[in-house]
C-alpha positions as CSV (number, residue, x, y, z in Angstrom):
1,X,39.9,11.5,-3.6
2,X,38.8,10.7,-6.9
3,X,37.4,7.2,-5.0
4,X,35.4,9.1,-2.7
5,X,34.1,11.2,-6.3
6,X,33.0,7.6,-8.3
7,X,31.5,6.7,-5.5
8,X,29.6,10.1,-5.3
9,X,28.8,9.4,-8.9
10,X,28.1,5.8,-8.7
11,X,25.7,6.7,-5.9
12,X,23.9,9.3,-7.7
13,X,23.6,7.6,-10.9
14,X,22.1,4.2,-8.8
15,X,19.5,6.8,-7.4
16,X,18.3,8.0,-11.1
17,X,18.3,4.5,-12.0
18,X,16.0,3.4,-8.6
19,X,13.6,7.2,-9.2
20,X,13.0,5.7,-13.0
21,X,12.1,2.4,-12.0
22,X,10.0,3.1,-9.9
23,X,8.1,5.3,-11.8
24,X,7.7,3.1,-14.3
25,X,7.0,0.6,-11.9
26,X,4.1,3.0,-10.5
27,X,3.2,4.0,-13.9
28,X,2.7,0.6,-15.2
29,X,0.5,-0.4,-12.0
30,X,-1.5,2.3,-11.9
31,X,-3.0,1.6,-15.9
32,X,-3.0,-2.2,-15.3
33,X,-4.9,-1.9,-11.8
34,X,-7.5,0.9,-14.1
35,X,-7.4,-1.5,-16.7
36,X,-8.0,-4.4,-14.0
37,X,-10.5,-3.1,-12.1
38,X,-12.8,-1.8,-14.8
39,X,-13.3,-5.2,-15.7
40,X,-14.2,-6.5,-12.6
41,X,-16.2,-3.7,-11.7
42,X,-18.1,-4.1,-15.4
43,X,-18.2,-8.2,-13.8
44,X,-19.9,-7.1,-10.7
45,X,-22.2,-4.8,-11.8
46,X,-23.2,-6.7,-15.1
47,X,-26.5,-7.1,-14.0
48,X,-27.1,-3.6,-14.0
49,X,-25.3,-2.7,-17.1
50,X,-27.8,-4.8,-19.4
51,X,-31.2,-6.0,-19.4
52,X,-31.0,-8.7,-20.9
53,X,-30.0,-12.2,-19.2
54,X,-26.8,-14.0,-20.8
55,X,-28.6,-17.2,-21.4
56,X,-31.9,-15.3,-23.0
57,X,-32.8,-16.3,-26.6
58,X,-34.6,-14.5,-29.2
59,X,-34.8,-15.7,-32.6
60,X,-36.3,-13.2,-33.9
61,X,-33.4,-11.4,-32.8
62,X,-30.3,-13.3,-34.3
63,X,-27.2,-12.5,-36.0
64,X,-27.8,-8.8,-35.5
65,X,-25.2,-5.9,-35.7
66,X,-24.1,-3.7,-33.2
67,X,-27.7,-1.7,-32.2
68,X,-28.8,0.6,-29.2
69,X,-30.9,-2.4,-28.2
70,X,-28.4,-4.7,-29.1
71,X,-24.6,-2.9,-27.7
72,X,-22.8,-5.5,-29.5
73,X,-25.2,-7.2,-31.4
74,X,-26.6,-11.0,-30.5
75,X,-25.4,-14.3,-32.0
76,X,-27.3,-17.0,-34.0
77,X,-29.3,-17.7,-30.8
78,X,-30.1,-14.1,-30.4
79,X,-28.4,-13.9,-27.1
80,X,-27.2,-10.7,-26.3
81,X,-23.2,-10.3,-27.0
82,X,-22.8,-7.4,-24.4
83,X,-24.9,-9.5,-21.7
84,X,-22.6,-12.7,-22.1
85,X,-19.3,-10.1,-22.3
86,X,-20.0,-9.1,-18.7
87,X,-21.2,-12.5,-17.4
88,X,-18.0,-14.5,-19.2
89,X,-15.4,-12.2,-17.6
90,X,-17.8,-13.2,-14.3
91,X,-16.9,-16.9,-14.8
92,X,-13.4,-16.4,-16.2
93,X,-12.0,-14.2,-14.0
94,X,-13.5,-15.6,-10.9
95,X,-12.2,-19.1,-11.9
96,X,-8.7,-17.8,-12.7
97,X,-8.1,-16.1,-10.1
98,X,-9.9,-19.0,-7.8
99,X,-7.5,-21.2,-9.8
100,X,-4.1,-18.9,-8.3
101,X,-5.3,-19.2,-4.7
102,X,-4.5,-22.6,-3.4
103,X,-1.4,-23.1,-5.6
104,X,-0.1,-20.0,-3.9
105,X,-1.0,-21.1,-1.4
106,X,0.2,-24.7,-1.4
107,X,3.7,-23.9,-2.8
108,X,4.4,-21.2,-0.6
109,X,3.7,-23.7,2.2
110,X,6.1,-26.1,0.2
111,X,8.8,-23.9,-0.7
112,X,9.5,-22.5,2.5
113,X,9.8,-25.7,3.9
114,X,11.8,-27.4,1.4
115,X,14.4,-23.8,1.0
116,X,13.9,-23.9,5.4
117,X,14.8,-27.9,6.1
118,X,16.6,-29.0,2.7
119,X,17.9,-32.4,2.8
120,X,16.2,-35.4,1.9
121,X,12.7,-34.0,1.8
122,X,14.0,-30.8,-0.6
123,X,15.5,-33.5,-3.0
124,X,12.0,-35.9,-2.9
125,X,9.6,-31.7,-3.3
126,X,12.4,-31.3,-6.2
127,X,12.2,-34.7,-8.1
128,X,9.0,-33.9,-7.7
129,X,8.4,-30.6,-9.2
130,X,11.0,-32.2,-11.7
131,X,8.8,-33.8,-12.8
132,X,5.7,-31.6,-13.5
133,X,8.0,-29.6,-15.5
134,X,9.2,-32.0,-17.4
135,X,5.7,-31.7,-19.3
136,X,4.4,-28.6,-21.2
137,X,1.8,-27.0,-18.6
138,X,-1.0,-26.7,-21.5
139,X,-0.5,-30.0,-22.3
140,X,-0.4,-31.2,-18.6
141,X,-3.2,-29.2,-17.9
142,X,-5.7,-30.4,-20.8
143,X,-5.0,-33.7,-20.4
144,X,-5.6,-33.9,-17.0
145,X,-9.2,-32.3,-17.5
146,X,-9.5,-34.6,-20.2
147,X,-9.2,-36.9,-17.3
148,X,-11.1,-35.9,-15.0
149,X,-14.4,-34.5,-17.2
150,X,-15.6,-30.9,-18.2
151,X,-16.6,-28.5,-15.7
152,X,-15.1,-25.7,-13.0
153,X,-13.8,-28.4,-10.7
154,X,-12.1,-30.2,-12.8
155,X,-10.3,-27.3,-14.2
156,X,-9.1,-25.6,-10.7
157,X,-8.2,-29.4,-10.1
158,X,-5.8,-29.2,-12.9
159,X,-4.4,-26.0,-12.5
160,X,-4.0,-26.6,-8.8
161,X,-1.9,-29.9,-9.9
162,X,0.5,-28.1,-11.8
163,X,1.0,-24.5,-10.6
164,X,2.0,-25.4,-7.5
165,X,5.0,-26.0,-9.0
166,X,6.3,-22.6,-10.0
167,X,5.6,-20.6,-6.3
168,X,7.6,-23.8,-4.9
169,X,10.5,-22.7,-6.5
170,X,10.0,-19.1,-6.1
171,X,9.8,-19.4,-2.5
172,X,12.3,-22.2,-2.0
173,X,14.5,-20.3,-3.7
174,X,14.2,-16.7,-2.0
175,X,14.3,-18.9,1.8
176,X,17.4,-20.1,1.0
177,X,19.5,-17.1,1.1
178,X,17.2,-16.0,4.0
179,X,18.0,-19.1,5.8
180,X,21.6,-18.0,5.7
181,X,21.6,-15.0,7.8
182,X,22.1,-13.4,10.7
183,X,18.4,-12.6,11.2
184,X,17.4,-16.7,10.7
185,X,20.4,-17.7,13.6
186,X,19.5,-15.2,15.9
187,X,15.7,-16.3,15.3
188,X,17.3,-19.8,15.9
189,X,19.0,-18.7,19.4
190,X,16.3,-17.2,20.5
191,X,14.5,-20.6,21.3
192,X,12.2,-20.3,18.4
193,X,10.5,-23.0,17.1
194,X,10.9,-24.4,13.0
195,X,7.3,-24.2,12.3
196,X,7.0,-20.5,14.0
197,X,10.4,-19.4,12.0
198,X,9.3,-20.5,8.7
199,X,5.4,-19.4,8.9
200,X,6.2,-15.8,11.0
201,X,9.0,-14.8,9.7
202,X,10.5,-16.1,7.0
203,X,7.4,-16.4,4.8
204,X,5.7,-12.8,4.8
205,X,9.5,-11.7,3.9
206,X,9.9,-13.9,0.7
207,X,5.8,-14.1,-0.7
208,X,6.3,-11.1,-2.4
209,X,7.7,-12.7,-5.8
210,X,5.2,-15.4,-5.5
211,X,2.8,-13.3,-5.8
212,X,3.8,-10.6,-8.0
213,X,3.8,-14.3,-10.2
214,X,0.4,-14.8,-9.4
215,X,-0.5,-11.8,-11.8
216,X,1.0,-13.7,-14.7
217,X,-0.5,-16.9,-13.5
218,X,-3.9,-15.2,-13.9
219,X,-2.9,-14.3,-17.1
220,X,-1.7,-17.9,-17.9
221,X,-4.8,-19.4,-16.4
222,X,-7.6,-17.0,-18.4
223,X,-5.7,-18.9,-21.7
224,X,-6.2,-22.1,-20.3
225,X,-9.9,-21.5,-19.4
226,X,-10.8,-19.5,-22.5
227,X,-8.5,-22.7,-24.4
228,X,-10.4,-25.7,-22.6
229,X,-14.0,-23.9,-23.6
230,X,-13.3,-23.1,-26.8
231,X,-12.6,-27.1,-27.8
232,X,-15.5,-27.6,-26.0
233,X,-14.1,-29.1,-22.5
234,X,-14.0,-26.0,-20.0
235,X,-17.0,-24.2,-18.9
236,X,-20.5,-26.0,-19.2
237,X,-22.8,-24.5,-21.2
238,X,-24.8,-22.6,-21.5
239,X,-23.0,-21.2,-18.6
240,X,-21.3,-17.6,-20.4
241,X,-17.8,-17.9,-21.0
242,X,-15.2,-16.3,-23.7
243,X,-13.7,-19.5,-24.9
244,X,-17.5,-21.2,-26.3
245,X,-18.2,-17.8,-27.5
246,X,-15.3,-18.2,-29.6
247,X,-16.1,-21.7,-30.6
248,X,-20.0,-20.9,-31.0
249,X,-18.8,-17.2,-33.5
250,X,-16.3,-19.2,-35.5
251,X,-19.0,-21.1,-38.1
252,X,-20.4,-17.8,-38.9
253,X,-16.8,-16.1,-38.9
254,X,-16.5,-16.7,-42.5
255,X,-20.0,-14.9,-43.5
256,X,-19.0,-11.5,-42.0
257,X,-20.0,-11.6,-38.6
258,X,-16.6,-10.9,-37.1
259,X,-17.9,-9.7,-33.9
260,X,-19.2,-13.2,-32.7
261,X,-15.0,-14.1,-32.6
262,X,-13.0,-10.6,-32.4
263,X,-15.4,-9.0,-29.0
264,X,-14.7,-11.9,-26.5
265,X,-11.0,-12.6,-28.1
266,X,-10.4,-8.1,-27.2
267,X,-11.7,-9.0,-24.1
268,X,-9.1,-11.7,-23.4
269,X,-6.4,-9.3,-24.6
270,X,-7.2,-6.7,-23.1
271,X,-8.1,-8.8,-19.6
272,X,-4.2,-10.0,-20.3
273,X,-2.9,-6.8,-20.6
274,X,-4.0,-5.4,-17.7
275,X,-3.1,-8.3,-15.2
276,X,0.5,-8.0,-17.4
277,X,0.9,-4.6,-16.6
278,X,0.0,-4.9,-13.1
279,X,2.7,-7.8,-12.5
280,X,5.4,-5.8,-14.8
281,X,4.8,-2.2,-11.9
282,X,4.6,-4.8,-9.1
283,X,7.7,-6.4,-10.4
284,X,9.5,-2.8,-10.7
285,X,8.6,-1.4,-7.8
286,X,9.7,-4.7,-5.5
287,X,13.0,-4.9,-8.0
288,X,14.1,-1.0,-7.1
289,X,13.3,-1.5,-3.1
290,X,15.2,-4.7,-3.1
């Protein structure tokens, strides 16, 4: 009787923990989705939200403060900061998101095959992953971009070369666990081929954790893109970009023109915060379900 009561209390406690985790996950996910959604919507509707182009120069209105004419002021070339922030969001968010897609697909496929087949294939993949992981992410990406040259293509290639490893490891671990279950044994007995088992049945069941990680990976990619542009190795001017905006505004910071650096830095922080909340919310919801 006592054991039954203990088990009921335990079940009730786990239920309350589950509800709490689900509420927290949903709250984080909702807040993050609202923040990211607004930023994405503003980036998409950028031409409708400003009457100035991101590279339009007006040398009669340089280094102006916020006004009804220029909501966030202008830079040293008379370019409207509000316009450059909006169009810079287009550049950075698009590249950061696209740069996640290729590693997600490649890493998921490699990780699923590695976890399912094991053996020499798994050993080779993991040794390659160990070599990549041995170098800090930022250092390796910056080094690759330095070798390949500036531009969107170089940044995309460098991030893809480095980022697939994390997805492969996540999916490999999940696949190894699922491969040892009766579910997979039943599929094999049913005569299904290895390719169909991996990509039709295993991948849909293990890819959720990789998708959650992708949210934090977008944040890391934004950091890389902004850092590269800040040091003159990223987006090629005059394409608007938050990193190059901070670099252009740095010489004027000591003169009291703080907005030239603070505004793009705030855009990076708010965007990263929103994406982090989305990732945290997804992780909490999925963890509760599991």
